[in-house]
N, C-alpha and C positions, 0 to 999 in steps of 0.2 A: 475428223478429230482436230481440236484446236489445242492450243497450249495449256488451257485449263484442264484438259483431259490427262495431262502428264503429271507425274509426281517423281521428283529426283531425290534419291538418298545418297548422300556424299559428304565430303569434307566441306568445311565452311566456304572456301573459295569456289568450289564447283558449284555449290548451292547458289551462291551469290551470282555467279555468271548466268546461270540458268534463270534466276529470278529476273534478270534484266531483260529477258526475252519472254516474261510473263508466266514462267513455269513455276508451280509451287513446288515445295521441297522441304526436307528436314535434314539438319546436320546430324551426323552420327559420328561420335568420337569413340565409341566402343562397339563391340560386336552386339551387345545387348540393346543398345539404342538403335542399331541398324535393324535388328530383328523386330523391335517394337514398331519402328516406322513402317516396315514391310507389312506387318500384320494390320496396322492402321490403314494403310493405303488399300489393302485387300477388302476392307470393310467399307471403304468410300465408293459409293456407286458411280460417282463422277470420274473416277480415275480408270482409264483404259490402258495406260502404259506407264509402267514404273522403270525408271532409269536408275540403276544402282552402279556404283563404281565396282570394278572388278575386284579390287582388294577387299572392300567391305563384303561383297558377295562370297568371296573365298573364305572369309572368317565365319560366315553363317551358311556355308554350302549346303548343309542338310536342310535347313529351313527354306532356302531358295529352291532346291530341287523338289521338295514336297509341294510348294506353292505352285511351281510350274506343272507338276504332274496332276495335282488335285483340283486346280482352278483354271478355268478358261479365261477369266478376266480377273485382274489386269494381266496384260502381257508383261513379262519381266525381261528387260534387256539390260545386259551388263555393258558398261562404257568404261573406257580408260579414265584414270584420275589425272591430276596434274603431273604426276611422275611419268605418264605415258602407259602404253598398253603392257600388260604382263606377258612375259615371253612365252609362257606355255599355253596362253589363252588363244582361241581362234579369233580371227579379225572380226570387227564389227560387221563388215559386209558379209563374211561367211555366216555369222550368226543370224543376221537378217535373212539371208537366203534359206538357212535351215528353218527358221521360224515360219517362213512363208511357203515352205515346201518347194523351192526352187532348186535346180541343180547348181552345184558349185563349179 
């Protein structure tokens, strides 16, 4: 997997930071925009991993869970935004372990 296989859905600054590493993405200022970008990324056969900020994912939780349940690709990983991780969310490491079926 290379950076072109990733797609980030986040605020303007996070998308800019990832773009400097060659990762494509879209800025979502509203839950509707986040949902639209997630759906669009699912239709793109080149996208293998979607990175979405925890706060945006929380705003479209039902859509994210349906996407995780019903689609093998792309993998959806929630990441902290510039404000840091959300307190009630599991850590990025725990989420990766869970997604890969590894013990915590």
